[in-house]
RODO-964047 format. One record per residue (C-alpha): x, y, z; residue number from 1. Coordinates in nm, 3 decimals, decimal comma. Layout:
BEGIN
REC_x_y_z_balum
REC_X_Y_Z_NUM .
...
END
This chain:
BEGIN
REC_x_y_z_balum
REC_0,025_-0,033_-0,041_1 .
REC_0,278_0,247_0,113_2 .
REC_0,473_0,142_-0,234_3 .
REC_0,145_0,265_-0,460_4 .
REC_0,081_0,593_-0,229_5 .
REC_0,460_0,618_-0,306_6 .
REC_0,423_0,569_-0,693_7 .
REC_0,068_0,799_-0,724_8 .
REC_0,248_1,091_-0,556_9 .
REC_0,495_1,095_-0,784_10 .
REC_0,355_1,012_-1,099_11 .
REC_0,159_1,338_-0,926_12 .
REC_0,503_1,578_-0,896_13 .
REC_0,591_1,485_-1,260_14 .
REC_0,284_1,562_-1,397_15 .
REC_0,318_1,934_-1,194_16 .
REC_0,666_1,984_-1,350_17 .
REC_0,523_1,912_-1,712_18 .
REC_0,286_2,124_-1,703_19 .
REC_0,444_2,402_-1,563_20 .
REC_0,741_2,296_-1,871_21 .
REC_0,452_2,376_-2,163_22 .
REC_0,295_2,741_-2,007_23 .
REC_0,407_3,083_-2,137_24 .
REC_0,248_3,402_-2,149_25 .
REC_0,373_3,738_-2,435_26 .
REC_0,448_4,030_-2,238_27 .
REC_0,416_4,365_-2,517_28 .
REC_0,670_4,577_-2,393_29 .
REC_0,582_4,943_-2,539_30 .
REC_0,753_5,269_-2,518_31 .
REC_0,644_5,601_-2,700_32 .
REC_0,877_5,900_-2,772_33 .
REC_0,706_6,205_-2,880_34 .
REC_0,747_6,397_-3,222_35 .
REC_0,935_6,766_-3,114_36 .
REC_0,680_7,008_-3,124_37 .
REC_0,841_7,363_-3,086_38 .
REC_1,203_7,502_-3,038_39 .
REC_1,373_7,703_-2,795_40 .
REC_1,552_8,024_-3,044_41 .
REC_1,897_8,090_-2,862_42 .
REC_2,109_8,405_-3,001_43 .
REC_2,455_8,454_-2,976_44 .
REC_2,652_8,724_-3,031_45 .
REC_2,998_8,743_-3,184_46 .
REC_3,257_8,893_-3,285_47 .
REC_3,550_8,732_-3,518_48 .
REC_3,860_8,634_-3,289_49 .
REC_3,778_8,661_-3,046_50 .
REC_3,628_8,344_-2,781_51 .
REC_3,241_8,247_-2,813_52 .
REC_3,039_8,389_-2,525_53 .
REC_2,978_8,253_-2,245_54 .
REC_2,572_8,302_-2,265_55 .
REC_2,384_8,328_-2,509_56 .
REC_2,194_8,719_-2,556_57 .
REC_1,883_8,825_-2,395_58 .
REC_1,750_8,993_-2,668_59 .
REC_1,610_8,924_-2,998_60 .
REC_1,736_9,277_-3,142_61 .
REC_2,039_9,163_-3,382_62 .
REC_2,200_9,487_-3,358_63 .
REC_2,473_9,568_-3,615_64 .
REC_2,823_9,849_-3,532_65 .
REC_2,971_9,926_-3,800_66 .
REC_3,402_10,056_-3,900_67 .
REC_3,386_10,260_-4,133_68 .
REC_3,689_10,074_-4,326_69 .
REC_3,948_10,241_-4,629_70 .
REC_4,058_9,953_-4,865_71 .
REC_4,384_9,947_-5,133_72 .
REC_4,241_9,979_-5,412_73 .
REC_4,105_10,362_-5,249_74 .
REC_3,655_10,270_-5,230_75 .
REC_3,554_10,245_-4,873_76 .
REC_3,251_9,991_-4,615_77 .
REC_3,113_10,078_-4,329_78 .
REC_3,240_9,706_-4,221_79 .
REC_3,069_9,544_-3,931_80 .
REC_3,207_9,462_-3,582_81 .
REC_3,046_9,207_-3,506_82 .
REC_2,789_8,890_-3,645_83 .
REC_2,465_8,731_-3,478_84 .
REC_2,460_8,270_-3,455_85 .
REC_2,107_8,167_-3,409_86 .
REC_2,051_7,805_-3,318_87 .
REC_1,768_7,675_-3,294_88 .
REC_1,664_7,350_-3,037_89 .
REC_1,371_7,085_-3,133_90 .
REC_1,137_7,074_-2,798_91 .
REC_0,832_6,893_-2,667_92 .
REC_1,004_6,530_-2,750_93 .
REC_1,245_6,365_-3,043_94 .
REC_1,327_6,411_-3,391_95 .
REC_1,421_6,701_-3,606_96 .
REC_1,182_6,967_-3,715_97 .
REC_1,209_7,148_-4,033_98 .
REC_1,231_7,530_-4,017_99 .
REC_1,042_7,790_-4,249_100 .
REC_1,215_8,154_-4,296_101 .
REC_1,117_8,509_-4,428_102 .
REC_1,289_8,819_-4,450_103 .
REC_1,127_9,154_-4,499_104 .
REC_1,297_9,434_-4,491_105 .
REC_1,093_9,775_-4,245_106 .
REC_1,316_10,053_-4,312_107 .
REC_1,598_10,126_-4,602_108 .
REC_1,702_10,475_-4,608_109 .
REC_1,816_10,386_-4,960_110 .
REC_1,449_10,340_-5,173_111 .
REC_1,167_10,121_-5,126_112 .
REC_1,055_9,821_-4,902_113 .
REC_1,274_9,506_-4,974_114 .
REC_1,478_9,606_-5,332_115 .
REC_1,767_9,504_-5,286_116 .
REC_1,993_9,859_-5,143_117 .
REC_1,842_9,831_-4,776_118 .
REC_1,965_9,487_-4,574_119 .
REC_1,787_9,237_-4,725_120 .
REC_2,091_9,272_-4,998_121 .
REC_2,309_9,421_-4,793_122 .
REC_2,324_9,148_-4,511_123 .
REC_2,437_8,740_-4,492_124 .
REC_2,292_8,442_-4,372_125 .
REC_2,478_8,130_-4,320_126 .
REC_2,231_7,831_-4,247_127 .
REC_2,401_7,533_-4,153_128 .
REC_2,393_7,218_-3,975_129 .
REC_2,584_7,118_-3,638_130 .
REC_2,679_6,844_-3,400_131 .
REC_2,547_6,911_-3,009_132 .
REC_2,859_6,773_-2,917_133 .
REC_2,986_7,061_-3,016_134 .
REC_3,375_7,170_-2,920_135 .
REC_3,299_7,380_-2,654_136 .
REC_3,646_7,536_-2,716_137 .
REC_3,544_7,638_-3,045_138 .
REC_3,201_7,595_-3,041_139 .
REC_3,110_7,841_-3,338_140 .
REC_3,283_7,692_-3,608_141 .
REC_3,388_7,308_-3,476_142 .
REC_3,237_7,028_-3,785_143 .
REC_2,984_7,196_-3,908_144 .
REC_2,796_7,173_-4,262_145 .
REC_2,759_7,504_-4,454_146 .
REC_2,357_7,406_-4,563_147 .
REC_2,355_7,787_-4,770_148 .
REC_2,525_8,074_-4,782_149 .
REC_2,249_8,351_-4,962_150 .
REC_2,201_8,759_-4,914_151 .
REC_1,875_8,780_-4,619_152 .
REC_1,650_8,861_-4,883_153 .
REC_1,686_8,531_-5,072_154 .
REC_1,694_8,314_-4,760_155 .
REC_1,572_7,977_-4,823_156 .
REC_1,178_7,937_-4,763_157 .
REC_1,252_7,676_-4,552_158 .
REC_1,564_7,448_-4,374_159 .
REC_1,399_7,032_-4,378_160 .
REC_1,467_6,885_-4,098_161 .
REC_1,615_6,579_-4,300_162 .
REC_1,912_6,796_-4,441_163 .
REC_1,943_6,909_-4,060_164 .
REC_1,928_6,521_-3,971_165 .
REC_2,381_6,469_-3,918_166 .
REC_2,435_6,152_-4,181_167 .
REC_2,675_6,083_-3,984_168 .
REC_2,396_6,016_-3,675_169 .
REC_2,512_6,270_-3,433_170 .
REC_2,292_6,508_-3,330_171 .
REC_2,276_6,773_-3,442_172 .
REC_2,108_7,119_-3,442_173 .
REC_2,020_7,393_-3,727_174 .
REC_2,232_7,725_-3,690_175 .
REC_2,189_8,066_-3,935_176 .
REC_2,485_8,308_-3,847_177 .
REC_2,410_8,690_-3,997_178 .
REC_2,612_8,913_-4,044_179 .
REC_2,669_9,201_-4,323_180 .
REC_2,827_9,175_-4,659_181 .
REC_3,212_9,306_-4,667_182 .
REC_3,286_9,289_-5,041_183 .
REC_3,591_9,054_-4,971_184 .
REC_3,624_8,881_-5,320_185 .
REC_3,893_8,655_-5,111_186 .
REC_3,606_8,609_-4,856_187 .
REC_3,568_8,224_-4,669_188 .
REC_3,310_8,062_-4,757_189 .
REC_3,234_8,333_-5,075_190 .
REC_3,019_8,570_-5,058_191 .
REC_2,702_8,537_-5,174_192 .
REC_2,686_8,710_-5,532_193 .
REC_2,536_9,057_-5,565_194 .
REC_2,635_9,111_-5,155_195 .
REC_2,687_9,491_-5,172_196 .
REC_2,807_9,628_-4,813_197 .
REC_2,739_9,925_-4,675_198 .
REC_2,927_10,230_-4,789_199 .
REC_2,969_10,620_-4,850_200 .
REC_2,686_10,545_-5,103_201 .
REC_2,420_10,450_-4,862_202 .
REC_2,227_10,706_-4,734_203 .
REC_2,250_10,809_-4,371_204 .
REC_1,982_10,696_-4,108_205 .
REC_1,799_10,316_-3,942_206 .
REC_1,755_10,011_-4,172_207 .
REC_1,539_9,764_-4,061_208 .
REC_1,409_9,426_-4,129_209 .
REC_1,272_9,117_-3,933_210 .
REC_1,387_8,818_-4,034_211 .
REC_1,126_8,498_-3,809_212 .
REC_1,214_8,130_-3,782_213 .
REC_0,895_7,954_-3,778_214 .
REC_1,005_7,536_-3,685_215 .
REC_0,670_7,286_-3,826_216 .
REC_0,670_6,882_-3,791_217 .
REC_0,809_6,687_-4,093_218 .
END
């Protein structure tokens, strides 16, 4: 009788083990990362030959000071003492955003608005792709890829997220440099065709324009 009970118990244990071995359950694991839908815009005031500033500007007004410079050929121009960088960092999620760009003169002492004789024809916008892991010793120019360099009045209407995306799969962002034309034929990178610096032939007074950057999802 004891042997029979032992046999029944043994069979029962093996039956339970067998059932445990064939039982399984699938568990679905999901993570939903939202798409970026807005951006932070940082403005940096830069001076050629000086270190990149520690802090961004607190204002969106890009105010250029100029110095009248005489050239060996007898010509002269009002050259900008400074220039600016505008960084566009997507927020609200992951991924890059398209950047829509518009420019329009608002004051032109030389003539009509947007006729090419105001800042629109004498300012230059250079759009670059820059890696997030930017060199802290030289953040203004480290490993950037130029996407466009035009007069302000000819700036591309849209900078696509696919162009801002780094081909080496590094995190990247769009940066736009804004400066005044110099008329230097040896400028690096070359200035766009038709870029004319402010000079003594221009009318005195305030020149202004409105540059607008608007982000949108691809």
